[in-house]
C-alpha positions in Angstrom: 4.2 23.6 4.8 2.7 27.0 4.0 -0.2 27.6 1.6 2.1 28.8 -1.3 4.3 25.7 -1.0 1.2 23.5 -0.8 -0.2 25.0 -4.0 3.1 24.8 -5.8 3.5 21.1 -4.9 -0.1 20.4 -5.6 0.2 22.0 -9.0 3.3 20.0 -9.8 1.5 16.8 -8.9 -1.7 17.7 -10.8 0.3 18.4 -14.0 1.8 15.0 -14.1 0.5 11.7 -15.6 -0.6 9.8 -12.5 -1.1 6.1 -13.1 -0.9 3.0 -11.1 -2.5 -0.4 -10.9 -6.3 -0.3 -11.2 -8.3 -0.3 -7.9 -9.9 -3.6 -9.0 -6.5 -5.3 -9.5 -5.2 -3.7 -6.3 -8.1 -5.1 -4.4 -7.6 -8.6 -5.8 -3.9 -8.7 -5.1 -4.0 -7.3 -1.6 -7.2 -8.9 -0.3 -6.8 -12.4 -1.7 -7.7 -13.8 1.7 -10.7 -11.5 2.0 -13.1 -14.3 1.1 -12.3 -15.8 4.5 -14.2 -14.7 7.6 -11.1 -13.2 9.2 -10.7 -10.5 6.6 -14.2 -9.0 7.1 -13.2 -6.7 10.0 -10.0 -5.6 8.3 -11.7 -5.1 4.9 -14.3 -2.8 6.4 -11.6 -0.5 7.9 -9.2 -0.7 4.9 -11.8 0.5 2.4 -8.9 2.3 0.7 -8.2 -0.9 -1.1 -11.2 -0.1 -3.3 -10.2 3.4 -4.0 -10.4 4.8 -7.5 -7.9 7.1 -9.2 -9.3 10.6 -9.7 -7.4 12.8 -12.1 -8.1 16.5 -11.7 -6.5 19.6 -13.0 -6.4 23.4 -12.6 -6.3 25.9 -9.8 -9.7 24.8 -8.4 -8.5 21.3 -7.8 -5.3 22.6 -6.1 -7.3 24.8 -3.8 -9.6 21.9 -2.9 -6.6 19.8 -2.0 -5.1 22.6 0.0 -8.3 22.9 2.0 -8.3 19.2 2.6 -4.7 19.4 3.9 -5.6 22.3 6.2 -8.6 20.4 7.6 -6.4 17.3 8.1 -3.9 19.4 10.2 -6.8 20.7 12.4 -8.1 17.2 12.9 -4.7 15.7 14.0 -3.4 18.6 16.0 -0.9 21.4 15.5 2.0 19.3 14.4 1.5 18.1 10.7 4.4 15.7 10.7 5.6 12.3 11.8 7.3 11.8 15.1 11.1 12.3 15.2 11.9 8.6 15.4 9.5 7.8 12.6 10.9 10.6 10.5 14.5 9.3 11.0 13.4 5.8 9.7 11.6 7.3 6.7 14.6 9.5 5.8 16.9 6.5 5.9 14.4 4.5 3.8 14.2 7.4 1.3 18.0 7.6 1.0 18.2 3.9 0.5 15.5 4.0 -2.2 17.4 6.7 -4.1 20.5 4.6 -4.3 18.9 1.3 -5.2 19.4 -0.1 -8.7 16.5 0.8 -11.0 14.6 -1.9 -12.8 13.8 -0.9 -16.4 11.2 -3.3 -17.9 10.2 -3.1 -21.5 6.5 -2.3 -22.1 5.8 -5.9 -23.1 7.3 -7.3 -19.8 5.7 -8.0 -16.4 6.4 -7.0 -12.9 6.6 -10.1 -10.7 5.8 -9.8 -6.9 5.8 -12.7 -4.5 4.4 -12.3 -1.0 3.3 -14.5 1.9 0.4 -13.4 4.1 -1.2 -14.4 7.4 -4.7 -13.3 8.5 -6.9 -13.8 11.5 -10.2 -15.5 11.0 -12.5 -13.9 13.6 -15.5 -16.1 14.6 -18.2 -16.0 17.2 -17.2 -14.4 20.5 -14.1 -13.1 18.8 -12.5 -16.5 18.6 -9.5 -16.3 16.4 -7.8 -18.8 14.1 -4.9 -18.0 11.8 -4.8 -18.6 8.1 -2.0 -18.1 5.6 -1.6 -17.8 1.8 1.3 -17.5 -0.7 0.7 -15.0 -3.5 2.5 -14.6 -6.8 1.4 -11.7 -9.0 2.4 -10.8 -12.6 1.5 -7.2 -13.6 1.8 -5.9 -17.1 4.5 -3.3 -17.2 2.6 -0.9 -19.5 -0.8 -2.0 -18.3 -2.0 -3.3 -21.7 -1.8 -7.1 -21.2 -3.6 -9.6 -19.0 -1.8 -10.2 -15.7 -2.0 -13.2 -13.5 -2.6 -13.9 -9.8 -1.7 -17.2 -8.2 -2.7 -18.1 -4.6 -2.0 -21.1 -2.5 -3.1 -21.8 1.1 -0.3 -22.5 3.5 -0.1 -23.9 7.0 -0.1 -21.0 9.5 2.3 -23.0 11.7 4.7 -23.9 8.8 4.5 -21.5 5.9 6.6 -23.9 3.7 3.8 -26.5 3.9 1.0 -26.2 1.3 -2.5 -26.5 2.7 -4.4 -26.6 -0.6 -4.0 -26.3 -4.4 -2.9 -23.3 -6.3 -5.7 -21.1 -7.7 -5.0 -19.0 -10.8 -6.9 -15.8 -11.6 -6.4 -13.8 -14.8 -6.1 -10.1 -14.1 -7.3 -8.0 -17.1 -5.5 -4.7 -17.4 -8.8 -2.9 -17.1 -12.4 -3.8 -16.4 -15.6 -1.8 -15.8 -16.8 -3.2 -12.4 -19.1 -0.3 -11.8 -21.4 -0.8 -14.8 -21.0 2.8 -15.7 -19.7 2.0 -19.2 -16.8 4.4 -18.7 -13.7 3.8 -20.8 -10.9 2.4 -18.7 -7.3 3.5 -19.1 -4.4 1.0 -19.1 -3.1 0.6 -15.5 0.6 -0.3 -15.5 2.5 -2.3 -12.9 5.4 0.0 -13.7 3.6 3.4 -13.3 5.0 6.4 -15.1 4.6 10.0 -14.0 4.3 9.5 -10.2 5.5 12.5 -8.2 9.2 12.6 -7.3 9.0 15.3 -4.6 7.7 14.7 -1.1 5.2 17.5 -1.2 3.7 16.4 -4.5 3.5 12.8 -3.4 1.7 13.8 -0.2 -0.9 15.6 -2.3 -1.1 12.6 -4.6 -1.8 10.3 -1.6 -4.5 12.6 -0.2 -6.1 13.0 -3.5 -6.2 9.3 -4.3 -7.4 8.0 -0.9 -11.1 7.6 -0.9 -11.9 5.3 2.1 -13.9 6.2 5.1 -11.0 6.7 7.5 -9.6 10.1 8.4 -7.5 11.5 5.5 -4.0 10.9 7.1 -5.0 7.3 8.0 -6.3 6.6 4.5 -3.2 8.2 2.9 -0.9 5.9 4.9 -2.9 2.9 3.8 -2.8 4.1 0.2 1.0 4.5 0.4 1.8 0.9 1.5 -0.9 -0.5 -0.8 0.9 1.3 -3.7 4.2 -0.4 -2.6 2.5 -3.8 -2.5 1.1 -3.9 -6.0 3.5 -2.1 -8.2 7.2 -1.3 -8.9 8.0 2.3 -8.0 11.0 3.9 -9.6 13.7 4.9 -7.0 12.8 8.6 -7.1 9.1 8.0 -6.7 9.7 5.5 -3.8 11.9 8.0 -2.1 9.2 10.7 -2.5 6.7 8.3 -1.0 8.7 7.9 2.1 9.3 11.7 2.2 5.5 12.1 2.0 4.9 9.8 5.0 7.4 11.9 6.9 5.1 14.9 6.4 2.0 12.9 7.3 0.5 13.6 10.8 0.1 10.8 13.2 2.9 8.6 11.9 5.0 7.0 14.8 7.4 4.2 15.4 6.1 0.6 15.9 8.5 -1.4 18.0 9.2 -5.1 17.7 7.7 -5.4 14.2 7.8 -8.8 12.5 6.6 -9.5 9.0 4.6 -12.6 8.0 7.8 -14.6 7.3 9.1 -14.0 10.8 11.7 -11.3 9.7 12.4 -8.7 12.4 12.2 -5.1 11.3 11.7 -1.5 12.2 8.4 0.0 11.4 6.3 3.1 11.1 2.6 3.1 11.8 -0.7 4.9 11.8 -3.1 4.1 14.7 -6.8 4.6 14.4 -9.7 3.0 16.3 -7.4 0.8 18.3 -5.7 -0.6 15.2 -2.1 0.0 14.1 -1.3 -0.2 10.3 2.4 -0.8 10.0 5.0 -0.5 7.2 8.0 -2.7 8.0 11.6 -2.0 6.9 14.8 -4.1 7.0 16.7 -2.6 10.0 20.0 -2.7 8.0 19.1 -1.8 4.4 15.8 0.1 5.1 14.1 -1.7 2.2 10.4 -2.5 2.8 10.0 -6.1 3.8 6.3 -6.2 4.6 3.3 -4.7 6.4 0.8 -5.7 9.0 -2.2 -4.6 11.1 -2.2 -5.1 14.9 -4.7 -4.5 17.7 -3.1 -2.0 20.1 -6.1 -1.0 22.2 -8.9 -2.8 23.9 -11.3 -0.3 22.2 -11.0 -2.3 19.1 -13.0 -5.1 20.8 -10.1 -7.7 20.4 -7.2 -8.8 22.5 -4.3 -6.3 22.4 -1.5 -7.7 20.4 -3.7 -9.6 18.0 -2.3 -9.5 14.5 -5.2 -9.2 12.1 -3.1 -9.3 8.9 0.6 -9.4 8.0 2.5 -9.8 4.8 6.1 -10.3 3.8 7.5 -9.2 0.4 9.6 -12.1 -0.7 10.6 -11.2 -4.3 10.2 -8.4 -6.9 11.5 -8.9 -10.4 10.9 -8.3 -14.1 10.0 -11.2 -16.3 9.0 -11.7 -20.0 5.5 -13.2 -19.6 2.8 -13.8 -17.0 3.4 -17.1 -15.2 7.2 -17.0 -15.7 9.4 -17.3 -12.6 12.5 -15.1 -12.2 
């Protein structure tokens, strides 16, 4: 990716209306188990879940993003791309995304997402116990209506067995959690204006990743967070996978299993002994979940420990919050 291509793609991205679920809603949806001790270690690393959208424009912003991309390449080595195996998986996933039927919700409808998650509760002396939770989320399609988040603890050894009552949380389309008094824009669960080219999507991921990890790691986290809490049009989803193909440090994760026990093929980013993985169905190449796994003793935990995993069980369009498809 030369400088002229970078600037062209960045300009394309900056000129579009870039909207997605609010960082507050994204944090609530993806870290529902974070109140439990086992999520503390992961939440510190995955600070990207608290990222805020930053909309910029003009040549100065494009140049700044180009400088960021250049520094990223220097940090991660000469090759600014995923491994050959990972690239093959991502190309297949992008092709499958382009050919999937598109959902077309009305502005008044809701995006329904059902997931099951497992997390490791890390106690004294790194003693680990597993916890599980079922999530149902209703996101306003146009971002102007209250959404709903439902969570129910489940038995880690038998996910079909409830381990506690349902808890309901109203998710307002926008709220000022910073106290700055800034006017919030509607944040749709069916985002419009996301980039539809791989280069522009890569720039979008870098620009909207604001955690404390290295840029490629944070961009990878932002990518699968975006998948987890919104419905992306086929062209935008294909562009997302194309962007990950361009991301340095992306490799294949073998023997990947989501929280529901489904076997898959996965791509990953490894940092500080932790592997963040995006898991695909090995036949259809649809995303079926994601997880975080300890892959090095440098993390201070036993290699192979699964800190968090999730399975995407259902995605649909419904007429009102709380309605099941």
